[in-house]
C-alpha positions as CSV (number, residue, x, y, z in Angstrom):
1,M,-11.3,-16.5,3.6
2,T,-8.1,-18.0,5.2
3,T,-7.1,-16.6,8.5
4,I,-4.7,-17.6,11.3
5,D,-5.2,-14.8,13.7
6,T,-8.4,-12.8,14.5
7,T,-6.9,-10.4,17.0
8,V,-8.2,-6.9,16.3
9,I,-5.6,-4.4,15.0
10,S,-5.8,-1.0,16.6
11,V,-3.5,2.0,16.0
12,D,-3.4,5.7,16.7
13,L,-2.0,7.6,13.7
14,P,-0.8,11.2,13.5
15,Q,-3.8,12.2,11.3
16,A,-7.3,11.0,11.2
17,F,-8.5,8.8,8.3
18,D,-11.6,9.6,6.4
19,P,-14.5,8.1,8.3
20,R,-15.9,6.6,5.1
21,W,-13.3,3.8,5.4
22,S,-15.9,2.2,7.6
23,R,-17.8,1.3,4.4
24,L,-15.4,-1.6,4.0
25,P,-15.9,-4.6,6.2
26,G,-13.8,-4.8,9.3
27,I,-12.6,-1.2,9.4
28,Q,-13.6,1.4,11.9
29,V,-12.4,5.0,12.2
30,D,-12.6,7.0,15.4
31,G,-10.7,10.2,15.0
32,T,-7.0,9.3,14.8
33,R,-7.7,5.7,15.9
34,L,-8.0,3.1,13.1
35,T,-9.3,-0.4,13.9
36,V,-9.1,-3.4,11.6
37,D,-10.7,-6.7,12.3
38,P,-8.8,-9.3,10.3
39,A,-11.6,-11.8,10.3
40,E,-13.9,-9.3,8.5
41,Y,-11.4,-7.2,6.6
42,F,-9.1,-9.7,4.9
43,F,-9.9,-12.1,2.0
44,R,-6.9,-14.1,2.9
45,F,-4.8,-13.7,6.1
46,E,-2.3,-16.4,6.5
47,S,0.6,-14.5,8.0
48,H,0.7,-12.0,10.9
49,T,4.4,-11.0,10.6
50,W,5.9,-8.3,8.5
51,L,9.4,-6.9,7.9
52,V,9.9,-3.3,8.9
53,A,12.7,-0.8,9.6
54,D,12.6,2.3,11.7
55,W,11.4,5.2,9.5
56,Q,13.6,7.7,11.2
57,L,16.6,5.5,10.5
58,V,15.6,5.3,6.8
59,T,15.3,9.1,6.8
60,N,18.7,9.7,8.4
61,Q,20.7,6.9,6.7
62,L,19.1,6.1,3.4
63,L,17.0,8.8,1.8
64,G,20.0,11.0,1.2
65,V,22.4,8.4,-0.1
66,Q,23.2,8.5,-3.8
67,E,23.7,5.5,-6.1
68,T,27.0,5.1,-8.0
69,T,28.2,3.1,-10.9
70,E,29.1,0.4,-8.5
71,S,26.1,0.5,-6.1
72,T,22.6,0.9,-7.5
73,V,19.7,2.3,-5.5
74,E,18.2,-1.2,-5.3
75,Q,21.4,-2.6,-3.8
76,L,21.5,0.3,-1.3
77,A,17.9,-0.5,-0.3
78,L,18.5,-4.3,0.0
79,Q,21.7,-3.8,2.1
80,F,19.8,-1.4,4.4
81,I,17.0,-4.0,4.8
82,K,19.5,-6.7,5.6
83,E,21.2,-4.5,8.3
84,H,18.2,-2.8,9.9
85,A,14.9,-4.5,9.2
86,A,13.4,-6.9,11.6
87,S,10.3,-9.2,11.6
88,T,7.4,-8.0,13.7
89,S,4.0,-9.3,14.6
90,D,2.9,-5.8,15.6
91,A,0.5,-4.8,12.9
92,A,0.0,-1.4,14.5
93,L,3.8,-0.7,14.0
94,V,3.4,-1.7,10.3
95,L,0.6,0.8,9.8
96,R,2.4,3.6,11.6
97,T,5.5,3.0,9.6
98,A,3.5,2.8,6.3
99,F,1.8,6.1,7.2
100,E,5.2,7.8,7.5
101,V,6.4,6.3,4.2
102,Y,3.3,7.5,2.3
103,V,3.2,10.9,3.9
104,Y,6.7,11.3,2.5
105,L,6.0,9.8,-1.0
106,F,2.7,11.5,-1.6
107,R,3.5,15.0,-0.3
108,D,1.9,18.2,-1.4
109,E,5.1,19.7,-2.8
110,H,4.9,17.4,-5.8
111,L,1.5,18.7,-7.0
112,A,2.9,21.7,-8.9
113,S,5.1,19.5,-11.1
114,L,2.8,16.6,-11.8
115,G,1.1,17.9,-14.9
116,L,-2.1,16.5,-13.6
117,P,-4.3,19.5,-12.5
118,Q,-7.1,17.1,-11.6
119,I,-5.1,15.7,-8.7
120,T,-5.4,17.8,-5.6
121,T,-4.2,17.7,-2.0
122,A,-7.4,15.8,-1.1
123,H,-6.4,13.1,-3.6
124,L,-3.0,12.8,-2.1
125,R,-4.7,12.2,1.2
126,M,-6.7,9.3,-0.3
127,L,-3.5,7.8,-1.7
128,R,-1.7,8.0,1.7
129,E,-4.6,6.4,3.5
130,A,-5.2,3.6,1.0
131,A,-1.5,2.8,0.7
132,T,-1.1,2.7,4.5
133,L,-3.7,-0.1,4.7
134,M,-2.1,-1.9,1.7
135,A,1.0,-2.4,3.9
136,L,-0.8,-5.2,5.7
137,N,-0.9,-7.2,2.5
138,K,2.0,-9.6,2.1
139,V,3.9,-11.7,-0.4
140,E,6.2,-14.5,0.6
141,L,9.6,-15.2,-0.8
142,D,8.2,-18.1,-2.9
143,G,5.8,-15.6,-4.5
144,H,2.7,-16.9,-2.7
145,I,0.4,-14.1,-1.6
146,S,-0.3,-14.7,2.1
147,N,-2.3,-11.6,3.0
148,V,-5.0,-9.9,0.8
149,G,-7.4,-7.2,1.9
150,P,-9.7,-4.9,-0.1
151,C,-7.0,-2.3,-0.5
152,W,-5.1,-4.7,-2.7
153,F,-7.6,-3.7,-5.4
154,F,-6.8,0.0,-5.2
155,P,-9.3,1.5,-7.7
156,A,-12.2,-0.6,-6.3
157,A,-11.5,0.2,-2.7
158,T,-11.0,3.9,-3.3
159,S,-14.2,4.1,-5.4
160,V,-16.1,2.6,-2.5
161,V,-14.6,4.8,0.2
162,F,-14.3,8.1,-1.6
163,D,-17.2,7.9,-4.1
164,L,-14.9,8.3,-7.1
165,D,-16.2,7.8,-10.6
166,E,-14.5,5.4,-13.0
167,E,-12.4,8.1,-14.6
168,M,-11.1,9.7,-11.4
169,G,-10.6,6.3,-9.8
170,G,-8.5,5.2,-12.8
171,L,-6.5,8.5,-12.7
172,L,-5.8,8.1,-9.0
173,D,-4.7,4.5,-9.6
174,E,-2.2,5.8,-12.2
175,V,-0.8,8.2,-9.6
176,Y,-0.4,5.3,-7.2
177,H,0.7,2.9,-9.9
178,G,3.6,5.2,-11.0
179,G,2.5,6.9,-14.2
180,W,3.4,10.3,-12.7
181,F,6.7,9.1,-11.4
182,N,9.8,10.2,-13.2
183,E,13.1,8.4,-12.4
184,Y,13.7,10.7,-9.4
185,R,10.4,9.7,-7.9
186,R,11.1,6.0,-8.6
187,I,14.4,6.2,-6.7
188,E,12.7,8.0,-3.9
189,S,10.1,5.2,-3.7
190,I,12.7,2.4,-3.6
191,K,14.5,4.1,-0.7
192,A,11.3,4.8,1.2
193,H,9.9,1.3,0.9
194,A,13.0,-0.1,2.6
195,A,11.1,0.9,5.8
196,L,8.5,-1.8,4.8
197,G,11.1,-4.4,4.0
198,G,10.9,-4.5,0.2
199,R,9.9,-2.8,-3.0
200,L,6.6,-1.8,-4.4
201,V,5.5,-4.1,-7.2
202,H,2.3,-4.2,-9.2
203,G,0.3,-7.1,-10.5
204,C,-1.0,-5.1,-13.5
205,Q,0.4,-3.3,-16.5
206,S,-2.1,-0.4,-16.5
207,V,-5.3,1.0,-15.0
208,P,-7.8,-1.3,-16.9
209,D,-6.4,-4.4,-15.3
210,Q,-6.9,-2.9,-11.8
211,T,-4.8,-5.6,-10.0
212,G,-3.2,-3.4,-7.4
213,G,0.2,-3.7,-5.7
214,V,2.1,-4.8,-2.7
215,V,5.4,-4.2,-1.0
216,A,7.2,-7.5,-1.8
217,P,10.5,-8.7,-0.4
218,Y,13.5,-8.5,-2.8
219,G,13.9,-12.0,-4.4
220,A,10.3,-12.9,-4.3
221,S,9.1,-15.1,-7.2
222,M,7.2,-12.8,-9.5
223,S,5.9,-15.6,-11.7
224,V,4.3,-17.3,-8.7
225,F,3.0,-14.0,-7.6
226,R,1.4,-13.3,-11.0
227,D,-0.3,-16.7,-11.2
228,D,-1.6,-16.6,-7.6
229,L,-3.1,-13.1,-8.2
230,A,-4.7,-14.2,-11.4
231,A,-6.5,-17.0,-9.7
232,F,-8.4,-15.0,-7.2
233,K,-8.6,-11.3,-8.3
234,A,-11.8,-11.3,-10.3
235,G,-14.1,-12.6,-7.5
236,W,-12.6,-10.5,-4.8
237,I,-12.7,-7.3,-6.9
238,E,-16.4,-7.9,-7.3
239,Q,-16.8,-8.3,-3.6
240,V,-15.1,-4.9,-3.0
241,Y,-17.3,-3.2,-5.5
242,A,-20.4,-4.6,-3.8
243,H,-19.9,-2.2,-1.0
244,R,-20.4,0.9,-3.2
245,I,-22.9,3.4,-1.9
246,A,-25.6,4.1,-4.5
247,P,-25.9,7.8,-5.3
248,A,-28.9,9.6,-3.9
249,A,-31.8,9.8,-6.3
């Protein structure tokens, strides 16, 4: 574990997280208050700054903008980030912003058109909560992964917290990973993630690899990112799974 700052992160969110998040080291849930102890939670915590933009500004000025033949959605998002995002060391602000992003992206109105009857409102809540915590992960412009917590490994973390079996854990990962997203949803995701200073990228090709994802800055080296992730993922995934609760006999 590499860490530069052990200051406890505490944030009040609009909705309470599932109390079972406390199964993971360093996380405590008390109603709407979420507390994260970096020294216990992170496998690697080398940076305590993040890039964020005001979510209301994203909502007002970016979500409704349409791309054209001369200005793609990625360009629109990058320009918005350049103009409006700022570096912050306030991890609580990052979590509050991320919660708004994922309440928007994983909203109930999408359930009817998913074609995945197994996914319910309860599963969307799981996605919102896990993705919010994933916002504390960080990739540098050179591709080095500076912050890694258990929620990097999405299927492992959600199986521990929510008692998901392998099949449902994999299906939920597909929902997060993007298997259910059509182009409309991809565009929506690119715009929304401007609030977190980048775009959502994944370290894996499909569910069996279970390598998670992170909001990375535009221009980050994906080859360095891939190699860094490959070097540590197996051991850390095993550590996450070690916190599973055995089913009652």
